[in-house]
C-alpha positions in Angstrom: 11.4 9.4 -27.2 8.5 8.1 -29.3 5.0 6.8 -28.7 3.5 5.4 -25.5 0.2 3.5 -25.1 -1.3 3.6 -21.6 -4.0 1.1 -20.8 -6.1 1.6 -17.7 -8.1 -0.5 -15.3 -11.7 -1.7 -15.7 -12.2 -5.3 -14.8 -13.1 -8.1 -17.3 -15.3 -5.6 -19.1 -12.3 -3.2 -19.4 -10.1 -5.9 -21.0 -12.8 -6.6 -23.6 -13.5 -2.9 -24.3 -9.8 -2.0 -24.7 -9.3 -5.0 -27.0 -12.4 -4.0 -29.1 -11.3 -0.4 -29.2 -7.8 -1.3 -30.4 -9.2 -3.5 -33.1 -11.7 -0.9 -34.1 -9.0 1.8 -34.5 -7.0 -0.6 -36.6 -10.2 -1.2 -38.7 -10.1 2.5 -39.4 -6.4 2.5 -40.3 -4.8 3.4 -37.0 -2.7 0.8 -35.3 -1.7 1.7 -31.7 0.2 -1.6 -31.1 3.4 -0.1 -32.6 4.0 1.9 -29.4 7.5 1.9 -28.1 6.2 1.8 -24.5 3.1 0.0 -23.2 1.9 0.8 -19.6 -0.7 -1.5 -18.1 -2.7 -1.1 -14.9 -5.1 -3.8 -13.7 -7.2 -4.8 -16.8 -4.8 -2.7 -18.9 -1.9 -4.9 -17.7 -3.6 -7.9 -19.4 -4.1 -6.1 -22.7 -0.7 -4.5 -22.6 1.0 -7.9 -22.0 -1.0 -9.5 -24.8 -0.1 -6.8 -27.3 3.6 -6.6 -26.2 4.0 -10.3 -26.6 2.7 -10.1 -30.2 -0.8 -11.5 -29.9 -2.9 -10.7 -33.0 -5.8 -8.3 -32.2 -8.2 -10.3 -34.2 -7.6 -13.4 -32.2 -7.8 -11.4 -28.9 -11.1 -9.9 -30.0 -12.5 -13.3 -31.0 -11.5 -14.7 -27.6 -13.6 -12.0 -25.9 -16.6 -13.0 -28.0 -16.3 -16.7 -27.2 -18.6 -18.2 -24.7 -16.1 -20.5 -23.0 -13.8 -18.8 -20.6 -11.6 -19.4 -17.6 -12.9 -16.3 -15.9 -14.8 -16.7 -12.6 -18.0 -15.0 -11.7 -17.6 -12.9 -8.6 -19.9 -10.6 -6.7 -18.7 -7.0 -6.8 -20.5 -4.3 -5.0 -19.1 -1.0 -6.4 -21.1 1.1 -3.9 -19.7 -1.0 -0.9 -16.2 -0.6 -2.2 -16.6 3.2 -2.6 -18.0 3.4 1.0 -15.0 1.5 2.3 -12.6 3.9 0.5 -14.5 6.9 1.9 -14.1 5.4 5.3 -10.3 5.0 4.8 -10.0 8.5 3.5 -11.8 10.1 6.4 -8.8 11.6 8.1 -7.1 12.5 4.7 -4.1 10.3 5.0 -1.0 10.6 2.8 -1.5 8.7 -0.5 1.0 6.0 0.5 -0.7 5.6 3.9 -4.0 5.3 2.2 -2.6 2.6 -0.1 -1.2 0.8 2.9 -4.7 0.8 4.6 -6.3 -0.5 1.4 -3.5 -3.2 1.3 -4.3 -4.2 4.9 -8.0 -4.5 4.1 -7.1 -6.6 1.1 -4.9 -8.9 3.1 -7.7 -9.6 5.6 -10.4 -10.2 2.9 -11.8 -13.7 2.3 -11.1 -14.5 -1.3 -10.4 -17.4 -3.6 -7.0 -19.1 -3.2 -4.1 -17.4 -4.9 -3.4 -20.5 -7.0 -6.9 -20.5 -8.4 -6.7 -16.9 -9.3 -3.3 -17.3 -10.9 -4.7 -20.0 -13.3 -7.2 -17.4 -14.5 -4.4 -14.9 -15.3 -2.4 -17.7 -17.0 -5.3 -18.4 -19.3 -5.5 -14.7 -20.2 -1.9 -14.6 -21.4 -1.1 -16.9 -24.4 2.6 -16.0 -23.8 4.1 -16.1 -20.3 7.5 -14.7 -20.9 8.4 -11.0 -20.8 8.7 -9.5 -24.3 11.7 -7.6 -25.6 9.5 -4.5 -25.9 9.2 -1.9 -23.1 6.3 -3.2 -21.1 5.6 -1.8 -17.6 3.0 -3.4 -15.3 1.9 -1.5 -12.2 1.1 -2.8 -8.7 1.1 -1.7 -5.0 2.9 -3.3 -2.1 0.0 -4.3 0.2 2.2 -4.1 3.3 3.8 -0.7 2.8 1.6 1.0 0.2 4.6 1.6 -2.1 3.9 1.9 -5.8 5.8 -0.8 -7.8 6.5 -1.1 -11.5 7.3 -4.5 -12.9 9.2 -4.9 -16.2 11.5 -7.3 -17.9 14.4 -6.3 -15.7 12.5 -6.7 -12.4 13.1 -10.5 -12.3 9.4 -11.1 -11.6 7.4 -13.7 -13.6 5.1 -12.0 -16.1 2.1 -13.9 -15.0 2.8 -12.9 -11.3 3.2 -9.3 -12.3 -0.1 -9.2 -14.2 -1.9 -11.1 -11.4 -0.6 -8.5 -8.9 -1.8 -5.6 -11.1 -5.2 -7.2 -11.3 -5.6 -8.1 -7.6 -8.7 -5.9 -6.9 -8.7 -5.3 -3.1 -11.4 -7.1 -1.2 -12.2 -9.2 -4.3 -9.1 -11.1 -5.4 -6.2 -12.3 -3.2 -3.1 -10.1 -3.0 -0.3 -11.8 -5.0 2.8 -13.2 -3.3 6.1 -12.4 -5.0 9.1 -13.2 -3.0 8.4 -12.2 0.6 6.0 -9.4 -0.4 2.3 -9.3 -1.3 0.9 -7.0 -3.9 -2.5 -5.5 -4.9 -4.0 -3.8 -7.9 -2.0 -1.0 -9.5 -5.3 0.9 -9.8 -5.1 1.6 -6.0 -2.6 4.3 -7.0 -4.2 5.4 -10.2 -6.5 3.9 -12.8 -3.9 4.7 -15.5 -0.5 5.6 -14.0 0.1 7.8 -17.0 3.2 9.4 -15.4 5.1 6.3 -16.5 4.9 7.6 -20.0 6.9 10.8 -19.1 9.5 11.6 -21.7 7.5 10.2 -24.7 6.4 12.7 -27.3 3.0 11.1 -28.2 0.8 9.4 -25.6 -2.6 7.7 -26.0 -4.5 6.7 -22.9 -7.4 4.2 -23.1 -9.3 4.2 -19.8 -12.7 2.5 -19.2 -13.2 4.6 -16.1 -11.9 8.2 -15.7 -12.3 8.5 -11.9 -10.2 6.9 -9.3 -8.6 7.4 -5.9 -5.9 9.7 -7.4 -8.4 11.8 -9.3 -9.6 11.9 -12.9 -7.5 10.7 -15.8 -7.6 13.9 -17.8 -6.2 15.8 -14.9 -3.4 13.3 -14.5 -2.4 13.7 -18.1 -2.0 17.5 -17.8 1.6 17.0 -16.4 2.5 15.1 -19.6 1.1 17.9 -21.7 2.9 20.5 -19.7 6.1 18.6 -20.4 5.5 18.9 -24.1 3.8 15.6 -24.9 0.8 15.3 -27.3 -1.8 13.3 -25.3 -5.2 11.8 -26.3 -7.4 10.2 -23.7 -10.2 7.9 -24.7 -12.8 6.9 -22.1 -15.8 4.7 -22.4 -18.8 6.3 -24.2 -22.4 5.9 -23.2 -22.9 2.6 -25.0 -19.7 1.2 -23.6 -20.5 2.2 -20.0 -23.9 0.5 -20.4 -22.1 -2.6 -21.6 -20.0 -2.7 -18.4 -23.1 -2.8 -16.3 -23.2 -2.8 -12.5 -20.4 -5.4 -12.2 -17.5 -5.0 -14.7 -15.9 -8.1 -13.2 -18.8 -10.2 -14.5 -17.6 -12.4 -17.5 -21.0 -11.9 -19.2 -19.9 -8.3 -19.9 -17.1 -9.4 -22.2 -18.9 -9.7 -25.5 -21.0 -6.5 -25.3 -18.0 -4.5 -24.0 -15.8 -5.7 -26.8 -18.4 -4.9 -29.4 -19.0 -1.4 -27.8 -15.3 -0.6 -27.8 -14.9 -1.6 -31.5 -17.9 0.5 -32.4 -16.6 3.5 -30.4 -13.4 3.6 -32.4 -15.2 5.3 -35.3 -16.0 8.3 -33.2 -12.5 8.8 -31.7 -10.1 7.7 -34.5 -9.5 11.2 -35.9 -8.7 12.7 -32.4 -6.4 9.8 -31.6 -4.7 9.8 -35.0 -3.9 13.6 -34.6 -1.7 12.6 -31.6 -0.3 9.3 -32.8 0.7 10.1 -36.4 
């Protein structure tokens, strides 16, 4: 099989950074949007859906720089969330059991109404129908902890799939699909790169390299062992500074997009060695 683009989680800042990085790479003659497979987790699900449905990178980038936005400001205490995860990890549960516990916590959290959050996701996606291209959007069943992958054949609305993938536990409401509720695919992994198994060339863009399942570089080793050429691009120092203390804050969009576009110059050769 051919090329796979894997886009990881990172909040509103991550959406902007990935968009800027993709445009910056294209500025330098490397277009990753021709991937046969796009895998999106959380923020990455937004960018993957936008790219897969044919949205021009220039327009997506301009939208990140614009002042007007449907995004809502939300308080996000990273340290408090980490402390909660450490508490849930105390007895070293099986990964699926850990995800179930996180799902239970998410179901109990006081958040905005689902309908309000869905309108934000709708505004992020100019096209609401699944593309013909191979797009895979990750989520976790909040009730069972099971990992779920939505695609065109799943019968799930694209907006609902992306909303589920972006449902940060304790911050945004779990998303109802049928008789189930789902939370952020990042609960399982910030990138879920194993979904690119079987592809010869894989590029991973990840705002954050650490997550509940370990670091992204380690996760990609199994792909390399299977024979794939893999490049992982994480946020550099300038980009991390742009994300700030709250990557869910809409005010991070412009600096994160600009930092991602600038970072492309430093990574284009390494990424091109895998992609071409």
